[in-house]
C-alpha positions in Angstrom: -11.7 -11.4 39.7 -12.2 -7.7 39.3 -8.4 -7.2 39.0 -8.3 -9.8 36.1 -11.2 -8.2 34.2 -9.6 -4.8 34.6 -6.2 -6.1 33.4 -7.9 -7.7 30.3 -9.7 -4.5 29.4 -6.6 -2.3 29.8 -4.6 -4.8 27.7 -7.3 -4.7 24.9 -7.4 -0.9 25.0 -3.6 -0.7 24.7 -3.6 -3.2 21.8 -6.3 -1.4 19.9 -4.5 1.9 20.4 -1.2 0.4 19.2 -2.8 -1.1 16.2 -4.5 2.2 15.3 -1.3 4.1 15.6 0.5 1.5 13.5 -2.1 1.7 10.7 -2.2 5.5 10.6 1.6 5.9 10.8 2.0 4.5 7.3 4.7 2.1 8.5 2.9 -0.9 7.0 3.9 -1.6 3.4 0.7 -1.7 1.4 2.4 -4.1 -1.0 2.3 -6.8 1.7 -1.5 -6.9 2.1 -3.2 -10.2 1.3 -6.2 -10.2 -1.0 -9.0 -11.0 1.5 -12.0 -9.3 3.2 -9.8 -8.0 6.0 -7.5 -6.3 3.5 -10.6 -4.9 1.6 -11.7 -3.3 4.9 -8.3 -2.1 6.0 -6.8 -1.4 2.5 -7.9 2.2 1.8 -6.6 3.6 5.1 -3.4 1.6 5.1 -2.8 2.5 1.4 -3.2 6.2 1.9 -0.8 6.4 4.9 1.7 3.9 3.5 2.0 5.8 0.2 2.1 9.2 1.9 5.0 8.1 4.1 7.0 6.6 1.2 6.7 9.4 -1.3 8.1 12.1 1.0 11.7 11.4 -0.1 11.0 10.9 -3.8 12.1 13.7 -6.0 10.1 14.1 -9.2 12.5 14.2 -12.2 12.3 17.0 -14.7 9.5 16.3 -17.1 11.0 18.2 -20.1 13.5 15.4 -20.9 11.9 13.2 -23.5 14.5 10.5 -22.9 12.9 10.0 -19.5 9.6 9.1 -21.2 11.2 6.5 -23.4 12.9 4.9 -20.5 9.6 5.0 -18.5 7.7 3.3 -21.3 10.4 0.6 -21.6 10.2 -0.1 -17.8 6.4 -0.1 -17.9 6.3 -2.5 -20.8 8.8 -4.8 -19.1 7.5 -4.8 -15.6 4.0 -3.3 -15.4 2.0 -4.0 -18.5 1.3 -7.6 -17.5 -0.9 -6.5 -14.6 -1.9 -3.0 -15.6 -2.4 -3.5 -19.3 -1.8 -1.1 -22.1 -2.8 -0.3 -25.6 -3.1 -3.4 -27.7 -2.3 -5.7 -24.8 -4.8 -8.5 -24.3 -5.4 -9.0 -20.5 -4.0 -12.3 -19.3 -5.1 -14.4 -16.3 -3.0 -12.3 -13.9 -4.5 -9.0 -14.9 -8.1 -10.3 -14.8 
């Protein structure tokens, strides 16, 4: 009996350690989190590490090229404004 209890405890400690390492590694893609109470508890930590891991290889483009702003606004209006809103955009059901 003692051997079984010890095995269960060691297994739980290993699982908790593995879960903690996985969360803090940033390997989990924050975009895959469901919208429930578990995600609300886990979200801030996962988000921070997930974003930090993924932005390492992003090179910020030169900000003195006004054509980049025009392209950015076009992309935002096409793909982002539905959820994130914008000037003169009435929030729809999805953004609420």
